[in-house]
Kinemage of the C-alpha trace (Angstrom):
@kinemage 1
@onewidth
@group {chain A} dominant
@subgroup {mainchain}
@vectorlist {calphas} color= white
{ca met a 1} P 114.815 -142.288 -71.393
{ca ala a 2} L 111.421 -141.195 -70.042
{ca pro a 3} L 108.244 -142.978 -71.123
{ca glu a 4} L 105.973 -141.281 -73.651
{ca ser a 5} L 102.851 -142.343 -71.815
{ca ile a 6} L 101.759 -143.699 -68.463
{ca asp a 7} L 99.003 -146.266 -68.963
{ca gly a 8} L 98.098 -144.612 -72.258
{ca ile a 9} L 98.007 -141.062 -70.859
{ca pro a 10} L 100.732 -138.800 -72.294
{ca val a 11} L 103.345 -137.801 -69.728
{ca thr a 12} L 102.854 -134.103 -70.509
{ca val a 13} L 99.191 -134.410 -69.513
{ca val a 14} L 100.141 -136.057 -66.221
{ca val a 15} L 102.645 -133.260 -65.582
{ca val a 16} L 99.944 -130.638 -66.253
{ca trp a 17} L 97.612 -132.406 -63.800
{ca ile a 18} L 100.330 -132.488 -61.132
{ca leu a 19} L 101.232 -128.827 -61.692
{ca gly a 20} L 97.548 -127.865 -61.574
{ca ala a 21} L 96.894 -129.763 -58.345
{ca thr a 22} L 100.049 -128.396 -56.739
{ca gly a 23} L 99.239 -124.830 -57.830
{ca trp a 24} L 95.726 -125.188 -56.432
{ca gly a 25} L 97.189 -126.331 -53.129
{ca val a 26} L 99.698 -123.473 -53.022
{ca val a 27} L 96.947 -120.891 -53.549
{ca leu a 28} L 94.726 -122.641 -50.979
{ca ala a 29} L 97.523 -122.528 -48.410
{ca gly a 30} L 98.072 -118.841 -49.159
{ca leu a 31} L 94.380 -118.088 -48.750
{ca arg a 32} L 94.143 -120.030 -45.496
{ca arg a 33} L 97.207 -118.286 -44.106
{ca gly a 34} L 96.449 -114.769 -45.364
{ca leu a 35} L 92.719 -114.233 -44.992
{ca arg a 36} L 90.926 -113.571 -41.723
{ca gly a 37} L 87.437 -112.603 -40.733
{ca arg a 38} L 84.329 -112.653 -42.902
{ca asp a 39} L 86.234 -112.846 -46.202
{ca arg a 40} L 87.916 -116.148 -45.432
{ca gly a 41} L 84.942 -118.534 -45.737
{ca pro a 42} L 83.623 -117.336 -49.113
{ca ala a 43} L 87.142 -117.125 -50.582
{ca leu a 44} L 87.985 -120.680 -49.520
{ca phe a 45} L 84.645 -121.978 -50.801
{ca ala a 46} L 85.077 -120.241 -54.161
{ca his a 47} L 88.624 -121.566 -54.516
{ca thr a 48} L 87.480 -125.098 -53.642
{ca ala a 49} L 84.622 -124.985 -56.163
{ca thr a 50} L 86.712 -123.468 -58.973
{ca pro a 51} L 88.225 -126.657 -60.514
{ca ala a 52} L 84.900 -128.448 -60.894
{ca gly a 53} L 83.137 -125.324 -62.147
{ca val a 54} L 85.757 -124.518 -64.753
{ca val a 55} L 85.995 -128.081 -66.058
{ca leu a 56} L 82.182 -128.215 -66.280
{ca met a 57} L 82.112 -124.871 -68.113
{ca phe a 58} L 84.702 -126.059 -70.637
{ca ala a 59} L 82.732 -129.283 -71.161
{ca val a 60} L 79.502 -127.335 -71.777
{ca leu a 61} L 81.300 -125.083 -74.262
{ca gly a 62} L 82.653 -128.123 -76.096
{ca tyr a 63} L 86.300 -127.997 -75.064
{ca gly a 64} L 88.062 -130.789 -73.255
{ca ser a 65} L 89.153 -130.549 -69.661
{ca leu a 66} L 92.808 -130.494 -70.738
{ca tyr a 67} L 92.391 -126.898 -71.931
{ca ala a 68} L 90.837 -126.009 -68.579
{ca thr a 69} L 93.598 -127.755 -66.658
{ca ile a 70} L 96.311 -125.927 -68.587
{ca ala a 71} L 94.591 -122.579 -68.013
{ca leu a 72} L 93.995 -123.219 -64.306
{ca ala a 73} L 97.541 -124.419 -63.665
{ca ala a 74} L 98.896 -121.303 -65.374
{ca glu a 75} L 96.475 -119.100 -63.458
{ca trp a 76} L 97.282 -120.520 -60.025
{ca trp a 77} L 101.059 -120.506 -60.457
{ca ser a 78} L 100.989 -117.006 -61.953
{ca leu a 79} L 98.908 -115.806 -58.999
{ca ala a 80} L 101.358 -117.368 -56.552
{ca val a 81} L 104.355 -115.768 -58.282
{ca val a 82} L 102.823 -112.297 -58.720
{ca thr a 83} L 101.573 -112.087 -55.134
{ca gly a 84} L 104.637 -113.651 -53.539
{ca phe a 85} L 102.617 -116.720 -52.484
{ca arg a 86} L 100.107 -114.501 -50.657
{ca pro a 87} L 96.975 -114.333 -52.848
{ca ala a 88} L 95.295 -111.826 -50.526
{ca arg a 89} L 97.778 -109.240 -51.839
{ca leu a 90} L 95.899 -109.209 -55.143
{ca val a 91} L 93.166 -107.076 -53.600
{ca ala a 92} L 95.408 -105.185 -51.176
{ca gly a 93} L 97.110 -101.868 -51.932
{ca gly a 94} L 98.573 -101.802 -55.441
{ca gly a 95} L 96.076 -104.389 -56.567
{ca leu a 96} L 95.661 -103.039 -60.100
{ca arg a 97} L 99.347 -103.476 -60.911
{ca arg a 98} L 99.365 -106.981 -59.503
{ca leu a 99} L 96.147 -107.777 -61.343
{ca ala a 100} L 97.628 -106.609 -64.643
{ca ala a 101} L 100.836 -108.557 -64.015
{ca trp a 102} L 98.816 -111.649 -63.078
{ca leu a 103} L 96.692 -111.440 -66.226
{ca leu a 104} L 99.699 -110.930 -68.513
{ca leu a 105} L 101.718 -113.715 -66.898
{ca thr a 106} L 98.727 -116.074 -66.970
{ca ala a 107} L 98.156 -115.410 -70.664
{ca ala a 108} L 101.825 -115.960 -71.508
{ca val a 109} L 102.135 -119.152 -69.449
{ca thr a 110} L 98.836 -120.539 -70.789
{ca tyr a 111} L 99.941 -119.892 -74.361
{ca ala a 112} L 103.382 -121.445 -73.845
{ca ala a 113} L 102.071 -124.460 -71.936
{ca gly a 114} L 99.339 -125.004 -74.516
{ca arg a 115} L 101.905 -125.091 -77.311
{ca val a 116} L 104.101 -127.536 -75.401
{ca val a 117} L 101.331 -129.877 -74.252
{ca leu a 118} L 99.093 -129.743 -77.308
{ca gly a 119} L 101.958 -129.612 -79.793
{ca gly a 120} L 100.593 -126.543 -81.566
């Protein structure tokens, strides 16, 4: 039987953190591999700054960082799946279809993960 908490932190929260960190790394690897030239530096910087910026934004708005972590994990894994683990494809030919698929999948995964983690 699995523990309900690890040092007082619910296991589902730890799983969300691990999925979020892994998803961030997958997208980072895809960006590093797929982007060349002048676009690479700004894209990598923006991706690196995203977690801190989003958590800060959620804190300013009055939400906890758990909501942000759930949303970011869903966003990064949805992006990886929709683009075939090549995030640069999002802005390549056919980008609008991929963008729509990414947004729909992100919304669905965020909703489902929120219900599971937050018990709503």
